[in-house]
C-alpha positions as a Markdown table, in Angstrom:
| # | Residue | x | y | z |
|---|---|---|---|---|
| 1 | Unk | -13.2 | 30.6 | -21.9 |
| 2 | Unk | -14.1 | 29.6 | -18.3 |
| 3 | Unk | -17.7 | 30.6 | -19.0 |
| 4 | Unk | -17.6 | 28.3 | -22.1 |
| 5 | Unk | -16.6 | 25.3 | -20.0 |
| 6 | Unk | -19.3 | 26.1 | -17.4 |
| 7 | Unk | -22.0 | 26.3 | -20.1 |
| 8 | Unk | -20.9 | 22.9 | -21.6 |
| 9 | Unk | -20.9 | 21.3 | -18.2 |
| 10 | Unk | -24.3 | 22.7 | -17.4 |
| 11 | Unk | -25.5 | 21.3 | -20.8 |
| 12 | Unk | -24.3 | 17.8 | -19.9 |
| 13 | Unk | -25.9 | 18.1 | -16.4 |
| 14 | Unk | -29.2 | 19.0 | -18.1 |
| 15 | Unk | -28.9 | 16.2 | -20.6 |
| 16 | Unk | -28.2 | 13.5 | -18.0 |
| 17 | Unk | -30.3 | 14.9 | -15.1 |
| 18 | Unk | -27.3 | 15.0 | -12.7 |
| 19 | Unk | -24.7 | 17.5 | -11.7 |
| 20 | Unk | -21.5 | 17.0 | -13.7 |
| 21 | Unk | -17.9 | 17.8 | -12.8 |
| 22 | Unk | -15.2 | 18.6 | -15.4 |
| 23 | Unk | -11.6 | 17.8 | -14.5 |
| 24 | Unk | -8.4 | 18.0 | -16.7 |
| 25 | Unk | -6.4 | 14.8 | -17.3 |
| 26 | Unk | -4.4 | 15.5 | -14.1 |
| 27 | Unk | -7.7 | 15.5 | -12.1 |
| 28 | Unk | -7.6 | 19.2 | -11.5 |
| 29 | Unk | -11.1 | 20.8 | -11.3 |
| 30 | Unk | -12.2 | 23.0 | -14.3 |
| 31 | Unk | -15.9 | 23.5 | -13.8 |
| 32 | Unk | -18.8 | 21.8 | -12.0 |
| 33 | Unk | -22.6 | 21.7 | -12.3 |
| 34 | Unk | -24.9 | 23.2 | -9.7 |
| 35 | Unk | -26.2 | 20.9 | -7.0 |
| 36 | Unk | -29.8 | 21.8 | -6.3 |
| 37 | Unk | -31.1 | 18.5 | -5.1 |
| 38 | Unk | -32.3 | 17.7 | -1.6 |
| 39 | Unk | -30.4 | 14.4 | -1.9 |
| 40 | Unk | -27.3 | 14.9 | 0.2 |
| 41 | Unk | -25.8 | 11.7 | -1.2 |
| 42 | Unk | -25.3 | 13.6 | -4.5 |
| 43 | Unk | -22.4 | 15.4 | -2.8 |
| 44 | Unk | -20.3 | 12.4 | -1.8 |
| 45 | Unk | -16.8 | 13.1 | -0.4 |
| 46 | Unk | -14.9 | 12.7 | -3.7 |
| 47 | Unk | -17.0 | 15.4 | -5.4 |
| 48 | Unk | -16.9 | 17.6 | -2.4 |
| 49 | Unk | -13.1 | 17.4 | -2.2 |
| 50 | Unk | -12.8 | 18.0 | -5.9 |
| 51 | Unk | -14.8 | 21.2 | -5.6 |
| 52 | Unk | -13.3 | 22.5 | -2.4 |
| 53 | Unk | -9.6 | 21.6 | -3.1 |
| 54 | Unk | -9.8 | 21.6 | -6.9 |
| 55 | Unk | -8.1 | 18.1 | -7.1 |
| 56 | Unk | -8.6 | 14.4 | -6.3 |
| 57 | Unk | -6.5 | 12.2 | -4.0 |
| 58 | Unk | -4.0 | 9.8 | -5.5 |
| 59 | Unk | -6.1 | 6.9 | -4.2 |
| 60 | Unk | -9.2 | 8.1 | -6.1 |
| 61 | Unk | -7.1 | 8.8 | -9.2 |
| 62 | Unk | -5.6 | 5.3 | -9.1 |
| 63 | Unk | -9.1 | 3.7 | -8.7 |
| 64 | Unk | -10.6 | 5.6 | -11.6 |
| 65 | Unk | -7.6 | 5.1 | -13.9 |
| 66 | Unk | -7.7 | 1.4 | -13.2 |
| 67 | Unk | -10.8 | 1.2 | -15.3 |
| 68 | Unk | -9.1 | 2.3 | -18.5 |
| 69 | Unk | -10.5 | 5.9 | -18.6 |
| 70 | Unk | -7.2 | 7.2 | -20.2 |
| 71 | Unk | -7.8 | 4.9 | -23.2 |
| 72 | Unk | -11.6 | 4.9 | -23.3 |
| 73 | Unk | -13.5 | 6.6 | -26.2 |
| 74 | Unk | -16.9 | 6.3 | -24.7 |
| 75 | Unk | -18.7 | 6.4 | -21.3 |
| 76 | Unk | -17.1 | 4.2 | -18.5 |
| 77 | Unk | -19.1 | 3.0 | -15.5 |
| 78 | Unk | -17.0 | 2.8 | -12.4 |
| 79 | Unk | -18.2 | 1.1 | -9.2 |
| 80 | Unk | -17.8 | 2.5 | -5.7 |
| 81 | Unk | -14.7 | 1.8 | -3.7 |
| 82 | Unk | -15.2 | 2.8 | 0.0 |
| 83 | Unk | -11.5 | 2.1 | 0.8 |
| 84 | Unk | -10.5 | 4.8 | -1.7 |
| 85 | Unk | -13.1 | 7.2 | -0.5 |
| 86 | Unk | -15.4 | 6.6 | -3.5 |
| 87 | Unk | -18.8 | 6.0 | -1.9 |
| 88 | Unk | -21.0 | 6.1 | -5.1 |
| 89 | Unk | -20.9 | 4.5 | -8.5 |
| 90 | Unk | -19.8 | 6.9 | -11.3 |
| 91 | Unk | -20.0 | 7.5 | -15.0 |
| 92 | Unk | -16.9 | 8.9 | -16.6 |
| 93 | Unk | -17.1 | 10.7 | -20.0 |
| 94 | Unk | -13.6 | 10.9 | -21.4 |
| 95 | Unk | -12.8 | 14.3 | -23.0 |
| 96 | Unk | -10.7 | 13.7 | -26.1 |
| 97 | Unk | -9.4 | 15.7 | -29.0 |
| 98 | Unk | -7.8 | 14.0 | -32.0 |
| 99 | Unk | -7.4 | 10.8 | -30.1 |
| 100 | Unk | -5.7 | 12.4 | -27.0 |
| 101 | Unk | -7.4 | 12.4 | -23.7 |
| 102 | Unk | -7.5 | 15.9 | -22.2 |
| 103 | Unk | -9.9 | 15.5 | -19.3 |
| 104 | Unk | -12.9 | 13.8 | -17.8 |
| 105 | Unk | -16.6 | 14.6 | -17.1 |
| 106 | Unk | -17.9 | 12.9 | -14.0 |
| 107 | Unk | -21.4 | 12.1 | -12.9 |
| 108 | Unk | -22.8 | 10.0 | -10.1 |
| 109 | Unk | -24.4 | 6.9 | -11.5 |
| 110 | Unk | -27.8 | 5.6 | -10.4 |
| 111 | Unk | -30.2 | 2.8 | -11.3 |
| 112 | Unk | -31.3 | 2.7 | -14.1 |
| 113 | Unk | -29.1 | 5.6 | -15.1 |
| 114 | Unk | -29.0 | 7.7 | -18.3 |
| 115 | Unk | -30.1 | 6.1 | -21.5 |
| 116 | Unk | -27.7 | 5.2 | -24.3 |
| 117 | Unk | -29.0 | 8.0 | -26.4 |
| 118 | Unk | -28.5 | 10.6 | -23.7 |
| 119 | Unk | -25.0 | 9.4 | -23.1 |
| 120 | Unk | -24.2 | 9.6 | -26.8 |
| 121 | Unk | -25.5 | 13.2 | -26.8 |
| 122 | Unk | -23.4 | 14.0 | -23.7 |
| 123 | Unk | -20.3 | 12.6 | -25.4 |
| 124 | Unk | -20.9 | 15.0 | -28.3 |
| 125 | Unk | -20.8 | 17.8 | -25.8 |
| 126 | Unk | -17.6 | 16.3 | -24.3 |
| 127 | Unk | -16.0 | 16.5 | -27.8 |
| 128 | Unk | -16.7 | 20.2 | -27.8 |
| 129 | Unk | -15.0 | 20.5 | -24.5 |
| 130 | Unk | -12.1 | 18.6 | -25.9 |
| 131 | Unk | -11.7 | 21.2 | -28.7 |
| 132 | Unk | -11.7 | 24.0 | -26.1 |
| 133 | Unk | -9.1 | 22.2 | -24.0 |
| 134 | Unk | -6.9 | 21.6 | -27.0 |
| 135 | Unk | -7.1 | 25.3 | -27.9 |
| 136 | Unk | -6.2 | 26.2 | -24.3 |
| 137 | Unk | -3.2 | 23.8 | -24.3 |
| 138 | Unk | -1.9 | 25.3 | -27.5 |
| 139 | Unk | -2.2 | 28.8 | -26.0 |
| 140 | Unk | -0.5 | 27.7 | -22.8 |
| 141 | Unk | 2.3 | 26.1 | -24.9 |
| 142 | Unk | 2.8 | 29.4 | -26.8 |
| 143 | Unk | 3.0 | 31.4 | -23.6 |
| 144 | Unk | 5.4 | 28.8 | -22.1 |
| 145 | Unk | 7.7 | 29.0 | -25.1 |
| 146 | Unk | 7.7 | 32.8 | -25.1 |
| 147 | Unk | 8.4 | 33.1 | -21.4 |
| 148 | Unk | 11.2 | 30.5 | -21.6 |
| 149 | Unk | 12.7 | 32.5 | -24.5 |
| 150 | Unk | 12.8 | 35.6 | -22.4 |
| 151 | Unk | 14.4 | 33.9 | -19.4 |
| 152 | Unk | 17.0 | 32.1 | -21.5 |
| 153 | Unk | 17.8 | 34.8 | -24.1 |
| 154 | Unk | 21.2 | 36.4 | -24.4 |
| 155 | Unk | 21.3 | 40.1 | -23.7 |
| 156 | Unk | 20.7 | 42.8 | -26.3 |
| 157 | Unk | 18.4 | 42.4 | -29.2 |
| 158 | Unk | 17.7 | 38.7 | -28.6 |
| 159 | Unk | 16.3 | 39.6 | -25.2 |
| 160 | Unk | 14.3 | 42.5 | -26.6 |
| 161 | Unk | 12.8 | 40.4 | -29.3 |
| 162 | Unk | 11.8 | 37.7 | -26.8 |
| 163 | Unk | 10.2 | 40.3 | -24.6 |
| 164 | Unk | 8.2 | 41.7 | -27.6 |
| 165 | Unk | 7.0 | 38.2 | -28.5 |
| 166 | Unk | 5.9 | 37.5 | -24.9 |
| 167 | Unk | 4.1 | 40.9 | -24.8 |
| 168 | Unk | 2.2 | 40.0 | -27.9 |
| 169 | Unk | 1.3 | 36.5 | -26.6 |
| 170 | Unk | 0.0 | 37.9 | -23.3 |
| 171 | Unk | -2.1 | 40.5 | -24.8 |
| 172 | Unk | -3.7 | 42.8 | -22.3 |
| 173 | Unk | -2.1 | 40.9 | -19.4 |
| 174 | Unk | 1.4 | 42.1 | -20.6 |
| 175 | Unk | 1.0 | 45.6 | -19.1 |
| 176 | Unk | -0.5 | 44.4 | -15.8 |
| 177 | Unk | 1.2 | 44.0 | -12.4 |
| 178 | Unk | 2.9 | 40.7 | -12.0 |
| 179 | Unk | 5.1 | 38.7 | -9.6 |
| 180 | Unk | 7.5 | 36.2 | -11.0 |
| 181 | Unk | 8.0 | 33.0 | -9.1 |
| 182 | Unk | 10.8 | 30.4 | -9.2 |
| 183 | Unk | 9.9 | 26.9 | -8.1 |
| 184 | Unk | 13.0 | 24.8 | -7.5 |
| 185 | Unk | 13.8 | 22.1 | -8.0 |
| 186 | Unk | 11.0 | 21.1 | -10.4 |
| 187 | Unk | 10.5 | 17.4 | -11.1 |
| 188 | Unk | 11.3 | 17.1 | -14.8 |
| 189 | Unk | 11.1 | 19.2 | -17.9 |
| 190 | Unk | 7.3 | 19.1 | -18.3 |
| 191 | Unk | 5.3 | 22.3 | -17.7 |
| 192 | Unk | 2.0 | 22.1 | -15.8 |
| 193 | Unk | -1.2 | 23.8 | -16.9 |
| 194 | Unk | -1.7 | 27.4 | -15.9 |
| 195 | Unk | -4.8 | 26.0 | -14.1 |
| 196 | Unk | -2.5 | 24.4 | -11.5 |
| 197 | Unk | -2.6 | 27.7 | -9.5 |
| 198 | Unk | -5.0 | 30.6 | -9.6 |
| 199 | Unk | -3.8 | 33.9 | -11.1 |
| 200 | Unk | -1.0 | 32.3 | -13.2 |
| 201 | Unk | -0.6 | 34.0 | -16.6 |
| 202 | Unk | 2.3 | 31.9 | -17.9 |
| 203 | Unk | 4.5 | 29.0 | -16.8 |
| 204 | Unk | 7.7 | 27.5 | -18.2 |
| 205 | Unk | 10.5 | 25.2 | -17.1 |
| 206 | Unk | 14.1 | 26.4 | -17.3 |
| 207 | Unk | 17.4 | 24.7 | -16.7 |
| 208 | Unk | 18.3 | 24.7 | -13.1 |
| 209 | Unk | 22.0 | 23.6 | -13.1 |
| 210 | Unk | 22.7 | 20.4 | -11.2 |
| 211 | Unk | 25.6 | 20.4 | -8.8 |
| 212 | Unk | 27.4 | 18.2 | -6.4 |
| 213 | Unk | 27.6 | 19.4 | -2.9 |
| 214 | Unk | 28.8 | 18.6 | 0.5 |
| 215 | Unk | 27.9 | 19.8 | 4.0 |
| 216 | Unk | 30.8 | 21.4 | 5.8 |
| 217 | Unk | 28.9 | 21.1 | 9.1 |
| 218 | Unk | 26.4 | 18.2 | 9.1 |
| 219 | Unk | 24.0 | 18.0 | 12.0 |
| 220 | Unk | 23.9 | 21.8 | 12.2 |
| 221 | Unk | 22.2 | 24.3 | 10.0 |
| 222 | Unk | 23.6 | 22.5 | 6.9 |
| 223 | Unk | 25.8 | 24.3 | 4.5 |
| 224 | Unk | 25.9 | 23.6 | 0.8 |
| 225 | Unk | 29.0 | 22.6 | -1.0 |
| 226 | Unk | 31.3 | 24.4 | -3.3 |
| 227 | Unk | 30.5 | 25.7 | -6.6 |
| 228 | Unk | 27.7 | 25.0 | -9.0 |
| 229 | Unk | 27.9 | 23.8 | -12.5 |
| 230 | Unk | 25.5 | 22.8 | -15.2 |
| 231 | Unk | 25.7 | 19.2 | -16.4 |
| 232 | Unk | 24.0 | 16.7 | -18.5 |
| 233 | Unk | 21.6 | 17.1 | -21.4 |
| 234 | Unk | 19.6 | 20.3 | -21.4 |
| 235 | Unk | 22.2 | 22.4 | -19.6 |
| 236 | Unk | 21.9 | 26.0 | -20.6 |
| 237 | Unk | 24.1 | 27.6 | -23.3 |
| 238 | Unk | 27.0 | 29.7 | -22.0 |
| 239 | Unk | 26.1 | 33.4 | -21.7 |
| 240 | Unk | 22.3 | 32.9 | -21.4 |
| 241 | Unk | 20.4 | 34.0 | -18.4 |
| 242 | Unk | 19.9 | 30.5 | -17.2 |
| 243 | Unk | 23.6 | 29.8 | -17.6 |
| 244 | Unk | 24.6 | 32.8 | -15.5 |
| 245 | Unk | 22.3 | 31.6 | -12.7 |
| 246 | Unk | 23.7 | 32.5 | -9.3 |
| 247 | Unk | 26.8 | 34.1 | -10.7 |
| 248 | Unk | 28.0 | 37.6 | -11.3 |
| 249 | Unk | 27.6 | 38.9 | -14.8 |
| 250 | Unk | 30.3 | 38.2 | -17.3 |
| 251 | Unk | 30.5 | 40.7 | -20.1 |
| 252 | Unk | 28.6 | 43.6 | -21.4 |
| 253 | Unk | 24.9 | 43.5 | -20.8 |
| 254 | Unk | 25.1 | 40.5 | -18.6 |
| 255 | Unk | 24.0 | 42.4 | -15.5 |
| 256 | Unk | 20.7 | 42.9 | -17.1 |
| 257 | Unk | 20.1 | 39.3 | -17.7 |
| 258 | Unk | 22.1 | 37.7 | -14.8 |
| 259 | Unk | 19.9 | 35.3 | -12.9 |
| 260 | Unk | 20.4 | 33.7 | -9.6 |
| 261 | Unk | 20.5 | 30.1 | -9.5 |
| 262 | Unk | 21.1 | 26.7 | -8.7 |
| 263 | Unk | 20.2 | 24.9 | -5.6 |
| 264 | Unk | 21.1 | 21.3 | -5.0 |
| 265 | Unk | 19.2 | 19.0 | -7.3 |
| 266 | Unk | 18.9 | 15.3 | -7.5 |
| 267 | Unk | 22.3 | 13.9 | -8.3 |
| 268 | Unk | 23.2 | 13.2 | -11.9 |
| 269 | Unk | 21.9 | 14.8 | -15.1 |
| 270 | Unk | 20.3 | 18.2 | -15.6 |
| 271 | Unk | 17.8 | 19.6 | -13.3 |
| 272 | Unk | 14.9 | 22.0 | -13.8 |
| 273 | Unk | 13.2 | 24.9 | -12.2 |
| 274 | Unk | 9.7 | 26.3 | -12.9 |
| 275 | Unk | 9.0 | 30.0 | -13.7 |
| 276 | Unk | 5.5 | 31.3 | -13.0 |
| 277 | Unk | 4.2 | 34.7 | -14.0 |
| 278 | Unk | 1.4 | 35.6 | -11.6 |
| 279 | Unk | -1.1 | 38.4 | -11.9 |
| 280 | Unk | -1.5 | 40.9 | -9.1 |
| 281 | Unk | -4.0 | 43.6 | -8.4 |
| 282 | Unk | -1.8 | 45.6 | -6.1 |
| 283 | Unk | 1.9 | 45.6 | -5.2 |
| 284 | Unk | 0.8 | 45.9 | -1.5 |
| 285 | Unk | -1.4 | 42.7 | -1.8 |
| 286 | Unk | 0.9 | 39.8 | -2.6 |
| 287 | Unk | -1.5 | 37.1 | -1.5 |
| 288 | Unk | -2.2 | 35.8 | -5.1 |
| 289 | Unk | 1.5 | 35.2 | -5.6 |
| 290 | Unk | 1.9 | 33.5 | -2.2 |
| 291 | Unk | -1.2 | 31.3 | -2.9 |
| 292 | Unk | 0.2 | 30.3 | -6.3 |
| 293 | Unk | 3.5 | 29.6 | -4.7 |
| 294 | Unk | 1.9 | 27.1 | -2.3 |
| 295 | Unk | -0.1 | 25.4 | -5.0 |
| 296 | Unk | 2.9 | 25.0 | -7.3 |
| 297 | Unk | 5.0 | 23.7 | -4.5 |
| 298 | Unk | 2.3 | 21.1 | -3.8 |
| 299 | Unk | 2.2 | 20.2 | -7.5 |
| 300 | Unk | 6.0 | 19.7 | -7.4 |
| 301 | Unk | 5.7 | 17.3 | -4.4 |
| 302 | Unk | 6.1 | 20.0 | -1.7 |
| 303 | Unk | 8.4 | 18.8 | 1.0 |
| 304 | Unk | 8.7 | 15.3 | -0.4 |
| 305 | Unk | 12.3 | 14.3 | -0.9 |
| 306 | Unk | 13.5 | 14.3 | -4.4 |
| 307 | Unk | 15.5 | 11.1 | -4.1 |
| 308 | Unk | 14.7 | 9.6 | -0.8 |
| 309 | Unk | 14.0 | 10.5 | 2.8 |
| 310 | Unk | 15.8 | 13.3 | 4.6 |
| 311 | Unk | 18.2 | 15.1 | 2.3 |
| 312 | Unk | 19.7 | 14.8 | -1.1 |
| 313 | Unk | 22.8 | 12.7 | -0.8 |
| 314 | Unk | 25.7 | 15.0 | -0.3 |
| 315 | Unk | 23.6 | 18.2 | -0.1 |
| 316 | Unk | 23.4 | 20.4 | 2.8 |
| 317 | Unk | 19.7 | 21.1 | 2.9 |
| 318 | Unk | 16.3 | 19.3 | 2.9 |
| 319 | Unk | 15.3 | 18.0 | -0.5 |
| 320 | Unk | 11.9 | 19.7 | -0.5 |
| 321 | Unk | 10.9 | 22.1 | -3.2 |
| 322 | Unk | 11.1 | 25.9 | -2.4 |
| 323 | Unk | 9.6 | 28.9 | -4.1 |
| 324 | Unk | 11.3 | 32.3 | -4.6 |
| 325 | Unk | 9.1 | 35.3 | -5.2 |
| 326 | Unk | 10.4 | 38.4 | -7.0 |
| 327 | Unk | 9.3 | 41.9 | -6.1 |
| 328 | Unk | 6.1 | 42.9 | -8.1 |
| 329 | Unk | 6.6 | 44.7 | -11.4 |
| 330 | Unk | 4.4 | 46.2 | -14.0 |
| 331 | Unk | 4.8 | 45.0 | -17.6 |
| 332 | Unk | 7.3 | 42.4 | -18.8 |
| 333 | Unk | 10.2 | 44.5 | -19.8 |
| 334 | Unk | 12.1 | 43.8 | -16.6 |
| 335 | Unk | 11.6 | 40.0 | -16.3 |
| 336 | Unk | 15.3 | 39.2 | -16.4 |
| 337 | Unk | 15.8 | 41.2 | -13.2 |
| 338 | Unk | 12.7 | 39.7 | -11.7 |
| 339 | Unk | 13.9 | 36.2 | -12.5 |
| 340 | Unk | 17.2 | 37.0 | -10.9 |
| 341 | Unk | 15.4 | 38.0 | -7.7 |
| 342 | Unk | 13.1 | 35.0 | -7.7 |
| 343 | Unk | 15.8 | 32.5 | -8.4 |
| 344 | Unk | 18.1 | 34.1 | -5.9 |
| 345 | Unk | 15.4 | 33.8 | -3.2 |
| 346 | Unk | 14.8 | 30.1 | -4.1 |
| 347 | Unk | 18.5 | 29.5 | -4.0 |
| 348 | Unk | 18.7 | 31.2 | -0.6 |
| 349 | Unk | 15.8 | 29.1 | 0.8 |
| 350 | Unk | 17.5 | 25.9 | -0.4 |
| 351 | Unk | 20.7 | 26.9 | 1.4 |
| 352 | Unk | 18.9 | 28.2 | 4.5 |
| 353 | Unk | 15.6 | 26.4 | 5.1 |
| 354 | Unk | 14.4 | 28.8 | 7.7 |
| 355 | Unk | 13.9 | 31.3 | 4.8 |
| 356 | Unk | 11.4 | 29.1 | 3.1 |
| 357 | Unk | 9.6 | 27.2 | 1.8 |
| 358 | Unk | 8.2 | 30.3 | 0.2 |
| 359 | Unk | 10.8 | 33.1 | 0.2 |
| 360 | Unk | 10.1 | 36.6 | -1.1 |
| 361 | Unk | 13.1 | 38.4 | -2.4 |
| 362 | Unk | 12.6 | 41.2 | 0.2 |
| 363 | Unk | 12.8 | 38.7 | 3.1 |
| 364 | Unk | 16.2 | 37.0 | 2.4 |
| 365 | Unk | 18.3 | 39.7 | 3.9 |
| 366 | Unk | 22.1 | 39.3 | 3.3 |
| 367 | Unk | 21.4 | 36.5 | 0.8 |
| 368 | Unk | 20.4 | 39.2 | -1.6 |
| 369 | Unk | 24.1 | 40.0 | -1.8 |
| 370 | Unk | 25.5 | 36.5 | -1.2 |
| 371 | Unk | 23.6 | 35.0 | -4.1 |
| 372 | Unk | 25.0 | 37.7 | -6.5 |
| 373 | Unk | 28.7 | 36.9 | -5.7 |
| 374 | Unk | 30.8 | 35.5 | -8.5 |
| 375 | Unk | 31.9 | 31.9 | -8.5 |
| 376 | Unk | 35.1 | 31.7 | -6.5 |
| 377 | Unk | 37.7 | 29.1 | -5.9 |
| 378 | Unk | 36.2 | 26.3 | -3.8 |
| 379 | Unk | 36.6 | 28.3 | -0.7 |
| 380 | Unk | 38.4 | 31.5 | 0.4 |
| 381 | Unk | 41.9 | 30.5 | 1.5 |
| 382 | Unk | 41.3 | 31.8 | 5.0 |
| 383 | Unk | 38.6 | 29.2 | 5.6 |
| 384 | Unk | 39.6 | 26.4 | 3.3 |
| 385 | Unk | 41.0 | 24.4 | 6.1 |
| 386 | Unk | 38.1 | 25.1 | 8.4 |
| 387 | Unk | 35.6 | 23.7 | 5.8 |
| 388 | Unk | 37.5 | 20.5 | 5.5 |
| 389 | Unk | 35.4 | 17.4 | 6.5 |
| 390 | Unk | 37.6 | 16.9 | 9.6 |
| 391 | Unk | 36.5 | 20.3 | 11.0 |
| 392 | Unk | 32.8 | 20.3 | 10.4 |
| 393 | Unk | 32.0 | 20.8 | 14.2 |
| 394 | Unk | 34.3 | 23.8 | 14.3 |
| 395 | Unk | 32.7 | 25.3 | 11.2 |
| 396 | Unk | 29.3 | 24.9 | 12.7 |
| 397 | Unk | 30.5 | 26.5 | 16.0 |
| 398 | Unk | 31.9 | 29.5 | 14.2 |
| 399 | Unk | 28.7 | 30.0 | 12.1 |
| 400 | Unk | 26.5 | 29.8 | 15.2 |
| 401 | Unk | 28.8 | 32.2 | 17.1 |
| 402 | Unk | 28.6 | 34.7 | 14.3 |
| 403 | Unk | 24.9 | 34.2 | 13.8 |
| 404 | Unk | 24.5 | 35.2 | 17.5 |
| 405 | Unk | 26.5 | 38.4 | 17.0 |
| 406 | Unk | 29.5 | 37.0 | 18.9 |
| 407 | Unk | 27.5 | 36.6 | 22.2 |
| 408 | Unk | 29.1 | 33.6 | 24.0 |
| 409 | Unk | 26.2 | 32.9 | 26.3 |
| 410 | Unk | 23.6 | 32.6 | 23.5 |
| 411 | Unk | 26.0 | 30.6 | 21.3 |
| 412 | Unk | 26.9 | 28.1 | 24.0 |
| 413 | Unk | 23.1 | 27.6 | 24.7 |
| 414 | Unk | 22.3 | 27.2 | 21.1 |
| 415 | Unk | 25.1 | 24.5 | 20.7 |
| 416 | Unk | 24.4 | 22.9 | 24.1 |
| 417 | Unk | 28.0 | 23.2 | 25.2 |
| 418 | Unk | 29.8 | 24.8 | 28.1 |
| 419 | Unk | 31.3 | 28.3 | 27.6 |
| 420 | Unk | 34.8 | 27.0 | 28.1 |
| 421 | Unk | 34.2 | 24.4 | 25.4 |
| 422 | Unk | 33.0 | 27.3 | 23.1 |
| 423 | Unk | 36.1 | 29.4 | 23.8 |
| 424 | Unk | 38.4 | 26.4 | 23.1 |
| 425 | Unk | 36.7 | 25.8 | 19.7 |
| 426 | Unk | 36.9 | 29.4 | 18.8 |
| 427 | Unk | 40.6 | 29.5 | 19.5 |
| 428 | Unk | 41.0 | 26.5 | 17.2 |
| 429 | Unk | 39.0 | 28.4 | 14.5 |
| 430 | Unk | 41.4 | 31.3 | 14.8 |
| 431 | Unk | 44.4 | 29.0 | 14.6 |
| 432 | Unk | 43.0 | 27.3 | 11.5 |
| 433 | Unk | 42.0 | 30.5 | 9.7 |
| 434 | Unk | 44.5 | 33.0 | 10.9 |
| 435 | Unk | 41.6 | 35.3 | 11.6 |
| 436 | Unk | 41.1 | 37.4 | 14.7 |
| 437 | Unk | 37.5 | 37.0 | 15.9 |
| 438 | Unk | 37.8 | 40.2 | 17.9 |
| 439 | Unk | 38.2 | 42.1 | 14.6 |
| 440 | Unk | 35.1 | 43.2 | 12.7 |
| 441 | Unk | 36.4 | 42.7 | 9.2 |
| 442 | Unk | 37.8 | 39.2 | 10.1 |
| 443 | Unk | 34.4 | 38.3 | 11.5 |
| 444 | Unk | 32.7 | 39.6 | 8.3 |
| 445 | Unk | 35.0 | 37.6 | 6.1 |
| 446 | Unk | 34.5 | 34.4 | 8.0 |
| 447 | Unk | 30.7 | 34.9 | 8.2 |
| 448 | Unk | 30.4 | 35.5 | 4.5 |
| 449 | Unk | 32.6 | 32.6 | 3.6 |
| 450 | Unk | 30.5 | 30.2 | 5.8 |
| 451 | Unk | 27.3 | 31.5 | 4.3 |
| 452 | Unk | 28.6 | 31.4 | 0.8 |
| 453 | Unk | 29.6 | 27.8 | 1.3 |
| 454 | Unk | 25.9 | 27.0 | 1.4 |
| 455 | Unk | 25.3 | 28.4 | -2.0 |
């Protein structure tokens, strides 16, 4: 289909005597005509950026949309706007199908410019492009629906049927090598085009249970609060893979569909994550998955806060989007386990920012186990008092001490305190918890409890 777009763009370029560029309605590059002119001004910064980065800046998009291109049914002439980086006048040919705008063909305008007859002929080619884009959108929607069905299916025959339907929809891609990504949180229920990132075979949004959270040691590494629960419209049904996100399996077959899950999301209502199935050539060459992860994170807003600067109110980690990457697998029969890995890695990166923003499952260390723990009472009774708001500094001290393998010198340096201050705080930790920090199992319990509090 990519060749079809290129042929049609080349046809418009020949008709109008200027190199054309085709973008989707989100200003993502699809195809562009060859630039074989000695006139360097034919490659102005906007066209160059679109070709090199496959997208336009918000300022450029705002300028173009200000001329009504989303509603136009014929060619639109747009003047230059140096402040927005648009140095040349342009002609926009809206690409529509059944009244819906699906993209735009762009050309640099010149005096006197193409005749009305040539523009009419070019619009007829744009209609053919619109039909192709509509077909592609329908195919994307089918794949999105089938992938979502797999990731939200209950175990047993519903899951097997969902996998079979996805295998049919993917065709030859179904038996190839893939990596499954989890982008979280994702801004809203809408699924982007597979063209958003190279190598993506299918995308879908899934419920990403919202939670309330608090930070038991603010100003430090930031731990999440207790528990996670779905809420609001769109919350997953009990027993489905999305509903078991981040929890131990509950019932026969649940281990096969148990997915890891929720990171902090914007307060109030249901949240969403994005699943992306990315094609790989080799399990030893994960670059396509990492590139797709970066592109999708950018599409989600990257490190931009979800609800304001800094952190989500009440949450213990930065509000930027993260991406978890599952181990590569061949075929689609094991997607439930792959999603558990990807969502667990995303959840770990949300809880521990140093693991992200792109976190492969293999790189999250002990969080591979911590994210699989069942939901417990708010906190283990041994550490419940320590994690009270009044003792946030002590909780942080204990975690840094354990992170540094109990080495007092490194811990004091990391905290910027004197060793005697450190010893005093640790004695208070022991008094509050009843644990002996000279005992390995007590240290393990405390360390796990502090890390789990992030989840």
